[in-house]
C-alpha positions as CSV (number, residue, x, y, z in Angstrom):
1,M,-5.9,38.9,57.1
2,N,-6.1,35.2,57.9
3,T,-9.9,35.5,57.9
4,L,-9.9,37.1,54.5
5,F,-7.7,34.5,53.2
6,T,-10.0,31.7,54.6
7,R,-13.1,33.3,53.0
8,R,-11.6,33.5,49.7
9,L,-10.4,29.8,49.9
10,F,-13.8,28.8,50.9
11,V,-15.3,30.7,47.9
12,M,-12.9,29.1,45.4
13,I,-13.6,25.6,46.7
14,L,-17.4,26.5,46.4
15,V,-17.1,27.6,43.0
16,A,-15.0,24.6,41.9
17,L,-17.6,22.2,43.4
18,V,-20.4,23.9,41.6
19,G,-18.5,23.8,38.4
20,V,-17.7,20.0,38.8
21,S,-21.3,19.3,39.6
22,S,-22.5,21.2,36.6
23,L,-20.2,19.2,34.5
24,G,-21.6,16.1,35.8
25,A,-25.1,17.1,35.2
26,V,-24.1,18.0,31.6
27,E,-22.5,14.5,31.1
28,S,-25.5,12.6,32.7
29,S,-28.1,14.5,30.7
30,P,-30.0,12.5,28.4
31,P,-28.8,12.6,24.7
32,S,-30.5,15.1,22.4
33,P,-32.7,14.0,19.4
34,A,-29.8,14.9,17.1
35,E,-27.4,12.7,19.0
36,K,-29.9,9.8,19.0
37,L,-30.1,10.3,15.3
38,R,-26.4,10.2,15.0
39,E,-25.9,7.1,17.3
40,S,-28.6,5.1,15.5
41,M,-26.4,4.9,12.3
42,L,-24.9,1.2,12.5
43,L,-23.0,1.6,9.3
44,P,-19.4,2.9,9.6
45,G,-19.8,6.5,8.3
46,V,-22.4,9.0,9.6
47,S,-21.1,12.1,7.8
48,L,-19.3,12.9,4.7
49,S,-16.1,13.9,6.5
50,Q,-16.2,10.9,8.5
51,G,-16.7,8.6,5.5
52,V,-13.7,10.3,3.7
53,S,-11.5,9.8,6.5
54,E,-12.5,6.3,6.8
55,I,-11.9,5.4,3.2
56,T,-8.3,7.0,3.4
57,G,-7.4,5.3,6.6
58,V,-8.6,1.8,5.3
59,A,-6.9,2.5,1.8
60,I,-3.4,3.0,3.7
61,S,-3.6,-0.4,5.5
62,P,-6.7,-2.3,4.5
63,L,-6.3,-5.2,6.9
64,L,-5.5,-2.7,9.8
65,G,-8.2,-0.4,8.9
66,V,-11.0,-2.7,8.4
67,S,-10.3,-4.8,11.7
68,A,-10.0,-1.5,13.7
69,M,-13.3,-0.3,12.2
70,G,-14.9,-3.6,13.1
71,V,-13.7,-3.5,16.7
72,M,-14.7,0.2,17.4
73,T,-18.2,-0.3,15.8
74,Y,-18.8,-3.7,17.6
75,Y,-18.1,-2.2,20.9
76,K,-19.8,1.1,20.4
77,T,-23.1,-0.7,19.3
78,E,-25.6,-2.0,22.1
79,P,-25.3,-5.8,22.4
80,H,-29.0,-6.4,21.3
81,L,-28.3,-4.5,18.0
82,R,-24.9,-6.1,17.1
83,H,-26.6,-8.7,14.8
84,R,-27.5,-5.9,12.5
85,L,-23.8,-4.8,12.1
86,P,-21.7,-5.3,8.7
87,W,-19.9,-8.5,8.2
88,Y,-16.5,-7.0,9.2
89,C,-17.8,-6.3,12.7
90,H,-18.0,-9.9,13.5
91,P,-15.6,-11.1,16.1
92,G,-14.4,-13.8,14.0
93,V,-13.7,-11.4,11.2
94,W,-11.9,-8.7,13.0
95,G,-10.2,-11.2,15.4
96,T,-8.8,-13.0,12.4
97,G,-7.4,-9.8,11.1
98,L,-5.8,-8.7,14.3
99,A,-4.1,-12.1,14.5
100,L,-2.6,-11.5,11.1
101,I,-1.5,-8.2,12.0
102,L,0.3,-9.7,15.2
103,V,1.9,-12.1,12.9
104,C,3.2,-9.5,10.5
105,F,4.4,-7.6,13.5
106,L,6.3,-10.6,14.8
107,K,7.8,-11.2,11.3
108,D,9.0,-7.5,11.1
109,F,10.3,-7.6,14.8
110,L,12.2,-11.2,14.8
111,G,13.1,-11.0,11.1
112,A,15.2,-7.9,11.5
113,A,18.1,-10.1,12.6
114,A,17.4,-12.8,9.9
115,P,19.2,-12.7,6.6
116,P,17.3,-11.3,3.5
117,L,16.8,-14.7,1.9
118,V,14.8,-15.7,4.8
119,K,12.8,-12.5,5.5
120,K,12.2,-11.5,1.8
121,P,9.8,-14.4,1.0
122,L,7.8,-13.4,4.0
123,D,7.7,-9.9,2.7
124,F,6.6,-11.0,-0.6
125,L,3.7,-13.0,1.1
126,E,2.7,-9.9,3.0
127,L,2.6,-8.0,-0.3
128,F,0.0,-10.4,-1.8
129,E,-1.8,-10.2,1.6
130,N,-2.2,-6.5,1.2
131,K,-3.5,-7.0,-2.4
132,L,-6.1,-9.6,-1.2
133,S,-7.1,-7.3,1.9
134,A,-7.6,-4.3,-0.5
135,L,-9.8,-6.5,-2.8
136,V,-12.0,-7.5,0.0
137,A,-12.2,-3.8,1.3
138,T,-13.0,-2.6,-2.2
139,V,-15.9,-4.9,-2.7
140,G,-17.2,-5.4,1.1
141,F,-16.4,-2.0,2.8
142,V,-16.1,1.0,0.6
143,P,-19.7,0.5,-0.8
144,L,-21.1,0.6,2.7
145,V,-19.2,3.7,3.6
146,A,-20.6,5.4,0.4
147,L,-24.1,4.2,1.2
148,A,-23.9,5.2,4.8
149,M,-22.8,8.7,3.8
150,A,-25.8,9.0,1.4
151,Q,-28.3,7.7,4.0
152,F,-27.0,10.1,6.5
153,N,-27.2,13.1,4.3
154,K,-30.7,11.9,3.3
155,I,-31.9,11.7,6.8
156,Q,-30.6,15.2,7.7
157,P,-33.1,17.2,5.7
158,Q,-36.0,15.1,6.9
159,A,-35.0,15.4,10.5
160,V,-34.7,19.2,10.4
161,N,-38.5,19.7,11.3
162,H,-38.3,17.3,14.1
163,L,-35.1,18.6,15.5
164,A,-35.9,22.3,15.3
165,D,-36.5,22.4,19.0
166,S,-33.1,21.0,19.7
167,G,-31.3,24.0,17.9
168,L,-29.6,21.6,15.3
169,A,-28.5,23.7,12.3
170,V,-27.9,21.7,9.0
171,M,-26.0,23.6,6.3
172,P,-27.3,22.5,2.7
173,L,-24.7,21.0,0.5
174,A,-23.9,22.2,-2.9
175,S,-26.3,20.8,-5.5
176,V,-23.7,18.9,-7.5
177,V,-22.3,17.4,-4.3
178,D,-25.6,16.7,-2.9
179,F,-26.7,14.9,-6.1
180,G,-23.4,12.8,-6.3
181,V,-23.6,11.8,-2.5
182,H,-27.4,10.9,-2.9
183,T,-26.8,8.8,-6.1
184,P,-25.2,5.4,-5.3
185,W,-24.3,5.0,-9.1
186,I,-22.0,7.9,-8.7
187,S,-20.9,7.9,-5.0
188,I,-19.9,4.3,-4.9
189,P,-17.5,4.4,-7.9
190,V,-16.0,7.8,-6.8
191,A,-15.4,6.2,-3.3
192,M,-13.8,3.2,-5.1
193,V,-11.5,5.3,-7.1
194,A,-10.5,7.3,-4.2
195,F,-9.7,4.2,-2.3
196,G,-7.8,2.8,-5.2
197,V,-5.3,5.9,-5.7
198,V,-4.4,6.0,-2.1
199,W,-4.1,2.2,-1.9
200,L,-1.9,2.3,-4.9
201,S,0.5,4.8,-3.4
202,S,0.5,3.0,-0.1
203,H,1.0,-0.3,-1.7
204,A,4.1,1.0,-3.4
205,I,5.6,1.4,0.0
206,N,4.9,-2.3,0.6
207,V,6.5,-3.1,-2.8
208,L,9.8,-1.2,-1.8
209,I,9.9,-2.9,1.5
210,A,9.7,-6.3,-0.3
211,L,12.6,-5.2,-2.7
212,S,14.6,-3.4,-0.4
213,P,17.7,-5.6,1.1
214,F,18.2,-3.4,4.0
215,G,16.4,-4.0,7.2
216,I,16.7,-0.4,8.4
217,V,15.1,0.7,5.1
218,D,12.3,-1.7,5.7
219,A,11.6,-0.3,9.3
220,G,11.8,3.3,8.0
221,L,9.2,2.6,5.4
222,K,7.0,0.8,7.8
223,L,7.0,3.9,10.1
224,V,6.0,6.0,7.2
225,K,2.9,4.0,6.7
226,L,2.1,3.9,10.4
227,G,2.8,7.8,10.4
228,L,0.1,8.3,7.6
229,I,-2.5,6.3,9.5
230,A,-1.9,8.3,12.6
231,L,-2.0,11.6,10.6
232,V,-5.6,10.7,9.4
233,A,-6.9,9.4,12.5
234,G,-5.3,12.2,14.6
235,S,-6.6,15.0,12.4
236,Y,-10.0,13.5,12.4
237,L,-10.2,13.4,16.1
238,I,-9.0,17.1,16.2
239,H,-12.0,17.8,13.9
240,P,-14.0,15.9,11.3
241,Y,-13.3,18.6,8.9
242,A,-9.6,18.6,9.4
243,G,-9.6,14.7,9.0
244,A,-11.4,15.3,5.6
245,A,-9.0,17.9,4.5
246,V,-6.0,15.6,5.2
247,S,-7.6,12.7,3.5
248,L,-8.5,14.9,0.5
249,L,-4.9,15.9,0.3
250,L,-3.6,12.3,0.4
251,I,-6.2,11.5,-2.4
252,L,-4.9,14.1,-4.6
253,I,-1.3,13.1,-4.0
254,G,-2.4,9.6,-4.8
255,M,-3.8,10.7,-8.1
256,L,-0.6,12.7,-9.0
257,F,1.4,9.4,-8.4
258,A,-1.1,7.0,-9.6
259,G,0.8,6.1,-12.8
260,W,4.3,5.7,-10.9
261,S,2.5,3.6,-8.1
262,F,0.8,1.4,-10.7
263,R,4.0,0.6,-12.4
264,L,5.8,-0.2,-9.3
265,T,3.0,-2.3,-8.0
266,L,2.9,-4.3,-11.2
267,F,6.6,-4.8,-11.0
268,G,6.5,-6.0,-7.5
269,T,3.6,-8.3,-8.1
270,L,5.1,-10.0,-11.1
271,M,8.5,-10.3,-9.6
272,G,7.3,-11.5,-6.4
273,R,5.0,-14.2,-8.1
274,D,7.9,-15.6,-10.0
275,F,10.0,-15.6,-7.0
276,L,7.6,-17.3,-4.6
277,L,6.3,-19.8,-7.2
278,N,9.7,-20.6,-8.7
279,K,8.3,-20.3,-12.2
280,R,10.7,-21.4,-15.0
281,A,10.5,-20.2,-18.6
282,T,11.0,-22.8,-21.4
283,T,12.5,-22.3,-24.9
284,T,9.1,-22.1,-26.4
285,D,8.2,-19.1,-24.0
286,V,11.4,-17.4,-25.2
287,E,10.7,-17.7,-28.8
288,S,7.1,-16.2,-28.2
289,G,8.5,-13.2,-26.6
290,V,10.4,-12.2,-23.4
291,K,8.6,-10.3,-20.7
292,G,10.3,-7.6,-18.6
293,F,10.4,-4.0,-17.3
294,L,12.1,-0.9,-18.7
295,A,15.2,-0.2,-16.5
296,R,15.3,3.3,-17.9
297,R,13.1,5.8,-19.7
298,T,13.2,4.8,-23.4
299,S,11.5,6.9,-26.2
300,G,9.4,8.7,-23.8
301,V,8.0,5.5,-22.1
302,P,8.4,5.7,-18.2
303,V,10.8,3.4,-16.3
304,R,9.3,0.1,-15.0
305,T,6.8,-0.1,-17.9
306,L,5.9,-3.8,-18.5
307,V,7.2,-4.8,-22.0
308,R,7.6,-7.7,-24.3
309,L,11.0,-8.1,-26.2
310,Q,10.0,-9.7,-29.7
311,Q,11.3,-9.9,-33.4
312,D,9.5,-8.0,-36.1
313,P,9.1,-9.5,-39.4
314,A,12.6,-8.5,-40.5
315,G,14.1,-10.3,-37.6
316,S,15.0,-7.1,-35.7
317,P,14.2,-7.0,-31.8
318,V,11.4,-4.7,-30.9
319,L,9.6,-3.8,-27.6
320,T,5.8,-3.8,-27.2
321,Y,3.7,-2.7,-24.5
322,H,0.0,-1.8,-23.6
323,P,-0.4,1.5,-21.6
324,W,-2.3,0.6,-18.3
325,L,-2.5,-3.0,-19.7
326,L,-5.8,-2.2,-21.5
327,L,-4.9,0.4,-24.1
328,P,-3.9,-0.6,-27.6
329,E,-0.3,-2.0,-28.3
330,R,2.5,0.3,-29.0
331,R,5.9,-0.3,-30.0
332,I,9.5,0.9,-29.0
333,V,12.4,0.7,-31.3
334,V,15.3,-1.0,-29.6
335,P,18.3,1.4,-29.9
336,E,20.9,0.1,-32.2
337,A,23.8,-1.0,-30.0
338,E,25.4,-4.3,-29.0
339,M,23.0,-6.1,-26.8
340,V,24.4,-8.1,-23.8
341,I,22.6,-10.6,-21.3
342,C,23.5,-10.2,-17.8
343,K,23.0,-12.9,-15.3
344,G,21.6,-12.1,-11.9
345,L,21.2,-13.5,-8.6
346,L,17.4,-13.2,-8.7
347,H,16.8,-12.2,-12.4
348,P,18.6,-11.6,-15.6
349,S,18.7,-8.4,-17.4
350,L,19.2,-7.2,-21.0
351,A,21.8,-4.5,-21.3
352,Q,23.5,-2.4,-24.1
353,R,27.1,-1.3,-24.4
354,T,27.5,2.5,-24.4
355,S,30.2,2.0,-27.3
356,K,31.6,-0.7,-29.3
357,D,35.0,-0.3,-27.7
358,S,33.8,0.3,-24.1
359,A,33.4,-2.6,-21.7
360,S,30.9,-0.9,-19.7
361,V,27.1,-1.7,-20.1
362,R,23.8,0.0,-19.6
363,D,20.7,-1.9,-18.4
364,T,17.8,-1.6,-20.9
365,L,15.5,-4.3,-19.6
366,I,14.9,-6.1,-16.2
367,L,13.8,-9.6,-17.1
368,L,11.4,-11.6,-15.0
369,P,12.9,-14.2,-12.6
370,R,11.2,-17.0,-14.7
371,Y,14.1,-16.5,-17.3
372,R,17.0,-17.4,-15.2
373,R,19.0,-20.3,-16.7
374,Q,17.6,-19.3,-20.1
375,E,20.1,-16.6,-20.8
376,E,22.0,-18.4,-23.5
377,V,18.6,-19.2,-25.4
378,I,17.7,-15.5,-25.1
379,A,21.2,-14.4,-26.4
380,R,20.9,-16.8,-29.5
381,H,17.3,-15.9,-30.3
382,F,17.8,-12.3,-30.2
383,G,21.2,-12.0,-31.5
384,C,22.9,-10.8,-28.3
385,Q,26.8,-10.5,-28.4
386,E,27.8,-11.7,-25.0
387,V,26.2,-13.3,-22.0
388,M,28.0,-12.0,-18.8
389,D,27.5,-11.8,-15.0
390,G,25.8,-8.7,-13.7
391,A,27.5,-6.5,-11.3
392,F,25.7,-7.7,-8.2
393,L,26.4,-11.4,-9.1
394,R,30.2,-10.5,-9.8
395,G,30.4,-9.0,-6.4
396,F,28.6,-11.9,-4.8
397,R,31.1,-14.5,-6.5
398,A,34.0,-12.3,-5.8
399,M,33.0,-12.3,-2.1
400,R,32.5,-16.0,-2.0
401,L,36.0,-16.6,-3.7
402,W,37.6,-14.5,-1.2
403,L,35.9,-16.5,1.6
404,V,37.1,-19.7,0.1
405,E,40.6,-18.7,-0.4
406,M,40.9,-17.3,3.3
407,L,39.5,-20.5,4.6
408,S,41.7,-22.7,2.5
409,S,44.8,-20.6,3.5
410,G,43.9,-20.9,7.2
411,R,43.7,-24.7,6.8
412,K,47.1,-24.9,5.0
413,L,48.6,-22.8,7.7
414,V,47.2,-25.2,10.4
415,E,48.5,-28.2,8.5
416,M,51.9,-26.8,7.9
417,H,52.2,-26.0,11.7
418,Q,51.1,-29.5,12.5
419,G,53.6,-31.0,10.2
């Protein structure tokens, strides 16, 4: 019995050793011609699926995506070929990008305990950094990915004859897709549009982070962005087709929400610019028209549409706007109700009373921060009935008054006790 068990154990060990040696032989075998062809590509994408995943991942976070692609491409390339790599693979470029990412991480980690008035300017700075990184990626990264996909798919049919012995099978692409991928005048614009719609949706998350006054909401939104990046990268590691499928789904979602994302992005950009630069409007600016965003859907026009409050030839207030900022001007009739200017801690707003006898108001227009301290001028110019404090400003002043009363009461009690 013991002899039989010993023989079986010996056979199992022998089989295991043979399996390990065979695996080692496979790993140490020289690369096939197909693998050499694949590894010879120095540009970021070597296939359609990988290119789509790269564009989507970089669009979610341009600075992180471009820096990560630069690091991986740099260390995967032979040292004597690194001088032929694209610009973002230079250590100075991706090193600077990683340093900025570290600064943003420290800002989020250490700024969680800081008050919003200290952290929010830094969030707005990160908002503009994301815009700049996206612009650089659109011009200097996305075209390279599109060209790399076109070059690889051009090489594949030419390499079929040379790689026939290796057993490489290349499935032909559909004629329309093949023509589009091989035509840079089509593939590059399509890649830019795909990058743009995904970036708009991702950038909308950055806008929400900059506008949110709660640190826990900021952390949750940051985790959403990191989760999207992990989803694209993880699905690609499982299989390139899975990465492409997830990326195409995100592109489709980005196209569906493009209008909403564009309006939110424009809202955050203009509000953040006025806030950081401390812009101040003059009386002349008010007379030429007051810029703001719709606080609610009006006459079928979506919320957060950039509009200008002006006076028509008859002297009545009217709202004008350009769809997508480029299409011809359109007008919105201001509802006939008593208009009220509400002062705010960060920006004023235009509101209307729900009824003549009611004290409650409903916001109609969110004005830019540049119009702070111009509320009286705006009210006189457009015939507003009243200038009042907004709800948030009233609450802030009430809290300040309560603190002053509590401190003064405590001081009086101390003085009486000493007397």
